[in-house]
C-alpha positions in Angstrom: 82.7 -38.2 -52.6 82.8 -40.4 -49.5 86.3 -38.9 -48.7 84.9 -35.4 -48.9 82.0 -36.4 -46.6 84.4 -37.7 -44.0 86.5 -34.6 -44.1 83.5 -32.3 -43.8 82.1 -34.5 -41.0 85.4 -34.3 -39.1 85.6 -30.6 -39.5 82.0 -30.1 -38.2 82.7 -32.4 -35.3 85.9 -30.6 -34.5 84.1 -27.2 -34.5 82.0 -28.4 -31.6 84.5 -30.5 -29.7 87.6 -28.4 -30.4 86.0 -25.2 -29.1 85.6 -26.6 -25.6 88.1 -27.0 -22.8 88.3 -29.8 -20.2 87.5 -27.4 -17.4 84.4 -25.9 -19.2 82.0 -28.2 -21.1 80.7 -25.1 -23.0 82.2 -23.6 -26.1 84.7 -20.8 -25.5 83.0 -17.4 -25.2 85.9 -15.2 -24.3 87.2 -12.8 -26.9 84.4 -13.4 -29.4 82.5 -10.5 -31.0 78.7 -10.5 -30.9 78.3 -12.2 -34.3 80.8 -15.0 -33.5 79.2 -15.4 -30.0 75.8 -15.8 -31.7 77.2 -18.4 -34.1 78.7 -20.4 -31.3 75.5 -20.3 -29.4 73.6 -21.7 -32.4 76.1 -24.6 -32.4 75.5 -25.1 -28.6 71.7 -25.0 -29.3 72.2 -27.7 -31.9 74.0 -29.8 -29.3 71.1 -29.3 -26.9 68.6 -30.3 -29.6 70.6 -33.4 -30.3 70.8 -34.4 -26.6 67.0 -33.7 -26.3 66.3 -35.9 -29.3 68.5 -38.7 -27.9 66.8 -38.4 -24.4 70.2 -37.8 -22.9 69.1 -36.1 -19.6 72.6 -35.3 -18.4 73.7 -33.8 -21.8 70.4 -31.8 -21.9 71.3 -30.2 -18.5 74.9 -29.5 -19.6 74.0 -28.1 -23.0 71.1 -26.1 -21.6 73.4 -24.5 -19.0 75.9 -23.7 -21.9 73.2 -22.1 -24.0 72.1 -20.1 -21.0 75.7 -19.0 -20.2 76.2 -17.9 -23.8 72.9 -15.9 -23.9 73.8 -14.3 -20.6 77.2 -13.3 -22.1 75.5 -11.8 -25.1 73.3 -9.7 -22.9 76.2 -8.6 -20.7 78.2 -7.5 -23.7 75.3 -5.6 -25.1 74.7 -7.9 -28.1 71.0 -8.1 -27.3 69.9 -4.5 -26.7 66.5 -3.6 -28.0 63.0 -5.0 -27.5 62.8 -6.4 -31.0 66.1 -8.4 -30.5 65.0 -9.6 -27.1 61.7 -10.7 -28.6 63.5 -12.5 -31.4 65.5 -14.4 -28.8 62.4 -15.1 -26.6 60.3 -16.3 -29.6 63.1 -18.5 -30.9 64.2 -19.9 -27.5 60.6 -20.3 -26.2 58.5 -21.4 -29.2 55.0 -21.4 -28.0 51.7 -20.5 -29.6 50.9 -16.8 -29.5 48.0 -15.2 -27.8 46.4 -12.1 -29.4 45.5 -8.9 -27.5 42.1 -10.5 -26.8 43.8 -13.4 -25.0 42.8 -15.9 -27.7 45.1 -18.0 -29.8 46.4 -15.9 -32.7 48.4 -16.2 -35.9 50.1 -12.8 -35.1 53.9 -13.1 -35.4 55.4 -13.8 -32.0 58.0 -11.0 -32.3 55.4 -8.3 -33.0 53.1 -9.5 -30.2 56.1 -9.7 -27.8 57.2 -6.1 -28.5 53.6 -5.0 -27.9 53.3 -6.9 -24.6 56.6 -5.4 -23.4 55.5 -1.8 -24.4 51.9 -2.2 -23.1 53.1 -3.4 -19.7 56.2 -1.2 -19.6 58.4 -4.2 -18.8 61.8 -3.3 -17.6 64.8 -4.3 -19.8 66.3 -6.2 -16.8 63.0 -8.3 -16.4 62.9 -9.1 -20.1 66.7 -9.9 -20.2 66.2 -12.3 -17.2 63.4 -14.1 -19.1 65.6 -14.4 -22.1 68.3 -16.0 -20.0 65.8 -18.4 -18.3 64.4 -19.4 -21.7 67.9 -20.2 -22.9 68.3 -22.8 -20.1 65.7 -25.0 -22.0 65.8 -23.7 -25.5 63.1 -25.0 -27.8 60.8 -26.0 -24.9 57.5 -24.2 -24.2 56.7 -23.7 -20.5 55.8 -20.7 -18.4 58.7 -21.5 -16.0 60.7 -18.7 -17.7 58.5 -16.0 -16.2 58.8 -14.4 -12.8 56.7 -11.6 -11.2 58.5 -8.9 -13.2 58.0 -10.7 -16.6 54.7 -12.5 -15.9 52.8 -10.5 -18.6 54.9 -12.4 -21.2 53.5 -15.7 -20.0 50.0 -14.4 -19.3 49.5 -12.2 -22.5 51.9 -13.5 -25.1 52.3 -17.3 -25.1 50.0 -20.3 -25.0 52.2 -22.4 -22.8 51.9 -25.0 -20.1 51.7 -23.6 -16.6 54.7 -24.6 -14.5 54.1 -27.5 -12.2 53.4 -26.5 -8.6 56.6 -26.5 -6.7 
């Protein structure tokens, strides 16, 4: 049993370490289809979460940039194409409490509320895509730093999140 555990552990470690090159600290993205790219991104996000749990600031920055690069690649390739998929990404990457249509905290599912906010405010695909990419830079953290003027309704009408610190 211990031998099997060691082999599985080595294989899992190799998946993360072996998929990287010395020139790029991120997992290889080129040549992957959308499903494989999403799987690799989940591994990258796990590395980010581990770095965050270990308070490794340098690794958090590197892994956050890697997750962001992978999400950007997914958007560029057309892997994330409709409002529901963008909202799935936003709600997963930026896990905040949800505000209802009345502006009060709500138990409404984030994805449903997100698609409503996008439709109600006629948010452009490019604005939502940019928010997804920014959210990927700090996956699993809830701040309003992911919103810009074009995507501000997401932070004002969708999430209960901490306002960004004055710059």
